[in-house]
N, C-alpha and C positions, 0 to 999 in steps of 0.2 A: 504493500499499500504505500502511495506517495505520502510525503510529510505534509503538515499544515501550511509549512514554508513554501514547499512546492507548489501546492495548489494554489496559493495567493500569488506566487510568481508566474504560474500559468495564466491567472486571471488578467494580469497586467500585460504579459507578453501577446496574449490573444486580443487583447483590447488597443494596445498602442504600438507594439513593435513585433507584428506577426511576419514581416519579411526579414528583417534584421536578426531575429533571433530564433528563426525556424530550424537552421542546421544544428544549433546548440540543443533544441528541443528533441531533435531525432536521436541524438545521442544520450539523452537523459533519462533518468527513471520515470520521467512523466510521459514517455512516449506512448504508453498504452492508454492512459487516460485521456490524453490529448486526442487521439485518434477516435476513442470513445464519443468524447463529447463533440467532435467535430462530425461524425458520421452517424450518430444515434438517430438524428431526425429522418435521414434518409432510410436507415434500416427499418425504423418503426414504420415510415410510410409504405415500404414494399411488403410489409406483413399485413396491409389492411385492404381487402378487395374492395373494389367501389361498390356503393349501393346500386340497386335496380336489378334489372332482369339479367340472367346469365343462361348461356346455352352450353351444354355439356355433351360429350359422346363417351360411351363406354365400348371398349372393343371386346365384342362378344364373337362367338363361333358363327353367328349369322351375319356379321358385319357390324359397322358403327351403329350403335344404339342411342340416339339422341334423346334428351330430356332438358327440361328447364328448371331453373330455381331462381328463388328471389332473395336478394340480400337487403337487409334493414338494419342499420347499425352505427355504432360509434366507432372509437379507436381502439378497442380491445375485442378479443374473440368472445368473451363472455357477454358482451353488449349486443352481438348481432342477432338478429332475428331472422333466420333462414328458414325459407318455406319452398317446399317441393310443389312444382306445378304439373298437374296431369289433366288435360281438359278443362273441366268447371272445378275441378278439386284443387285446393291449396292447402298443404298439411304441413304443420309446424314440425320441425326436426329437434332434436335433443340440443343440449346446450354444446355450443361449439367451445373449442378451447385450442391453445397452442401446445404441441408436443414437440420439444426441441426446435427444429425449424420449420415445422409443418403445421398446416391448419386441419384439424380433426373435427368432422362434422358428424355425429352419431345419430344412427337410427336406433334409438333406445328400445323400441319395441321389437326389433327383429335382430338383435345381435350382430349388427353390421355397422360399417362407417365408411366415410369417404375421407381420404387422407390426401391433402394437396400441398405441394410445394408452390408458393407464390411468386414465381418469377417477377411478376409485374402486378400492378394492381388492378390490370384489367385482363391478365391471363393466368390460368393456373394448370398444373398437371400432376397427376399422382394416379392415386388406385382405390378402387372399389374393394373393400375387403369384407367377405362374408364369413362370419365365424359360427362355430357351434361348439357349445359347451368350454368356451374360452380358447378354443384353437381354431386356426385359421382353416376354413374349408376351401376357399379359393380367393384368389385375388386377381381382379382385371384392371387393365390401365384405362385411365380417364383423363380426358383434357377438357377445359373449359375456357370459355370467352366471354367477356361482358357485353351487354348491349344487343345481342342478337335473340329476337323474340320468335323467328321461324323455326318450326320444329325440324324440317327437312331442308337441305340447301341444293342449290343448283337444279332448280325445278323447270320443267317444260310446261307450256299452257295446258290446262286439263283438257282432254278429248274425251273423258267420260265422266258419269255420275255414279257415286258410290251409295248415294242415299238410298233406304229402305231396308227390308228384311231379307236376310240371306240365309237360306238353308243349306249348312255346312256339313262336311264330312271331313273330319281329320284323322289320317292314318299315317302309320310308319312303314306297314306292309299290307298284304292281301288279307292277313287274319287279324290285324289290330285297327278296327275302325271305331270310332266314337262320334255322336253327333254334337253340332253346335248351332247356335243362331246368332248370325251376326247383325247388329243393329247399328247403323251408321247414319249420319247426317253430314252433307257437304254444302259447304258455302265458299263459292269461288273454287279455290284450289285446297281449302282447309277442311278437314275432316275430323269428327270426333265421334265416339260411340263405344260400343263393348262388343263382346263375344259371351253368349250365355252358354254355359256347359252344364252337364249334370251335376258336376262337383263344385259349382259355383261359376260366377262370372268373372272376365278379365278386367273388371273396374274400369278405370277412365282411360281408353284408348285415346291418343291424339296423333295426328300426323296429316298428311297431304297427298292430293292425286297429282302425279306428274306424267303429262301425256296420258297413256293407257294404264299406267301403273298406280296400285294404292300402296301407299307406305304408310304404316302406324306402329308406335311404340308405346311402352308403358314401363315405368321404374319407379319403385316406392321402397327400395332398401331390402326387400324380401324378394318380388318377383321382378324379373327381366323379360319382358314380351316384345317380339319383333315380327311384325307381318309385312311380307313383301309378296305383292299378287299382281296379275294382270287381269284386266276386265274386259270383256268382248261382249257386248250386248248384255244379256242376263246372265253370263256365265263368269266366275271368277276362278282362277287356278293360281296357286302360289304357295308358299312355304310360312309355316310359324315356327318359330325359334324361341326358346325359353331357357332361363337359367344358365349353367355351365356347358350343357351339352345336349339338351333336349331339343329335337327336331321332328316335325310333322308335315306331312303334305296337305294340302288344304284345297278342296274342291267345293264351290258353292254355287247354288241357283238363285236368282232374285225370286222370292216368293213372298206375298204378303200374308200368307198363311203358315209361314214357317214357325215350327212349336217343337219343343224337346218333348221326350217322353214324359208320363205323369210322374212328377217327382215325388209323389206320397206313395208309389207302388215299386220303388227300386229298393228301398230297405224295408224289411220286415222280420216278425218274429217267427221262429221256428214252430211247426206244428205243435199244438199243445200247450203253448204259451200265449197268455194274454196281457202279461205284466213283466216288468223287470225288477230287478233288486241288487242292491250292492252295498257296501259298507267302504268308504274311502276317506282318507285324511285331507284335511286343508293343509296349506302350507305350514300352518303352525302345529300341525299334528293332531288337532281336533278331529274325531272320528265321526262322520255323519252317514246315516242310512235313512233310505225311503220309509223306514219303520218308525223312524223318531216321530215325537208327538206333533211337531210343527208341521208335519205334512199331511196328518189325518184329515180327512173330509176337505182337502184342498185341491184345487186344480193345479197341477205341478208340470212346469216346463222345464225339460232338461236338454241342454245344448252340449253335443260332443264337439269339443274344440281344441285349439291349441293357441298358445300365446304367438306362435310363429306364423299364423294363418290369416291374411289379410281379410279373407271371406268372414272368418271368423270375428275379426275386428269389426266389420261392417254390421254383422248381426248382434254382437256384443253391445255396440253403440246404440243400437235400437232397444235391445233388452234392458238396458241399465235404466231409462227413463219409463219404460214400459212396466218395470217392477215397481218402481215408486207409485205409479197411477193405480196398479191394480192389487198392491199387497194387501191393502185393507179390504179389498174387495172378496179375499179368498183365494188369492193366487201366490204360489212359491215358484221360484226359479233356481234352478242349479245349473253349474257349469263344470263339465267332466273334462279336465284338462289332460290330454295327451301330449307330453313334452318329450323333447328329444333325449334328456338325460333321464336315466332309470333312479338318479340320487336325487331327493327331494331337497337336499341341502342345495343342489345347484338349480333344479326346476322351481322350486318354492318361490326364490326372489323374482324370477320372471313372471310367475303367475301373480305376485304381489304388485309388481310394477304394471302389469297389464290391467289389473283391478284398479289401481290408483289412477292411472292415466285417464281411464274411460269413465271412472266414477261409480264402479259396480258395487252394490249394496248385498247382492246375494252371494251366497258361498261358491267358491272355486274349489273343486276337489281334485287332488293329483290322482290320476288313473294310470299313470305308468307311461310307456313309449307308444308311439303311433304306428305299431306294427300288428299284423293280423293275429300272432300268437298273444300278445297282450289284450288285445281288444276281446278275443275269443274267452280269456280267462275273466276279464271284468264283466263283460256281458254274453255268457255262452249261450243265451237264448236268442241272440240277434244271428239273422242268416249271413250277413257279412256288413262291412263298412264300405260305403262307396264313395264317401267324399266328406272333407270337412268344410263347414259345420254340418252335423246331422241333428235335427231337432225332434224331441219326443214331446207329445202333449198326452197328459195322463189325467184321467177323470178323478172325481172325489172319491172313487171306489178303489183307485190304484190301477184301474184298466187302461193300457194303452190305446188310445182312440186314434192317433194319427202319428206317422213318422215321416219327416220332410227331409230329404237329401239335397245337400247344397243350400245356397242362400242367394237370391238375386238382389244385390245392393243398391244403394243410391246411383250407382253409374248406370243402371238399367233403365232409370226413369220410370215408365208406367208400370214395368213389370215389379219393381220395388213397391210402389203404391198399391198394386194389385196384392202382393203378397201380405202386406200389413192387413188389409183391409180382410182378407180371406183369414188371417191368422186370428185377428181380433174378433171377427164374427164367431170362428170355433171357440175361442175362450168364453166369450159372453154366454154361448149356447151351452157350455158345460157347467159355466157359474148357476145358470137358471135351472138345471137339472137338481132333483131331489136326491 
């Protein structure tokens, strides 16, 4: 550390004789503090990304996946309010912070983060890091530039219109097919919408039409979705890529009557069963069973979910205020959390964080890991698990009256409104029963 005398000398040197004494300073013990004081403002500036819209690209196996985020904040990382943009959705991320020379933007619900080195205050590059149980699952390169609001770049004038409902087939080979319904809206060359699947929807897709090509992407810290397709009149042919290595062909036909199979018939109880039962712990270790007094003569909603699941997040965001509204009327809600770690010491905090972030007042129970063997052990009366979330509605006598696979979230528009209407009508009907 420089002495008090050296600091005073430095003040006078920098104030009155910067040129004549510069060489002496270079050889003095004050050299480090001199340069720190001289360049600190510049270094500080380089660590502050400008406020406003940013466009980023993640290098995926399907190509560059673009997304936008918005930065609002001050001069310190913890002061930045960073929101991820997908279509009409703006979602706040975790509290950003500086780690060594990097800006870290955490997705605190999904155990993942964006890690950027800020080379300029209008450009950043780094990685999207996906973790599981504290270990890195994969890492993908990311670049970002400020001030670009367009999703895809270098576009040609649109020669087709993607608006409407598309009956789609997703397949990886001749034996592996699954249905989907694309619901898109195009304005100029901009497109928003989603794809409904039996396991849940693809949330808020956003992109463009370039010539006869449809380009859509989605990123939320958990899912990475990219659709690249060609449209010829009423036919759509392309590829859907997801995650680290997921890839499926996509064939679709424009069809106003496009619909999925009945989602209330995909999951069911085995012959001889009309009810379910379990005894599972909360994150704090409290054991809860459907035989407990709090569930007697109540209509009970049970959501099979996971804190890692974006569609579960959508349904839980609906169920949290629903429970507050209907609890006094005789409704109870439970979440059965299937988490990636079988250790409650690891999965419990994730469940608590999920519960706190959404404002859930009903219990979340730790059910184990999301694999067939565990599900069969927890719910042996179930034929199979077809997707997360899966929702049970149980009447006052404890009989399972409905099982709904998947969830059509707010990104599906009318489908979301229809689900809520149907769900609450069923609840009210069961409450009216004696």
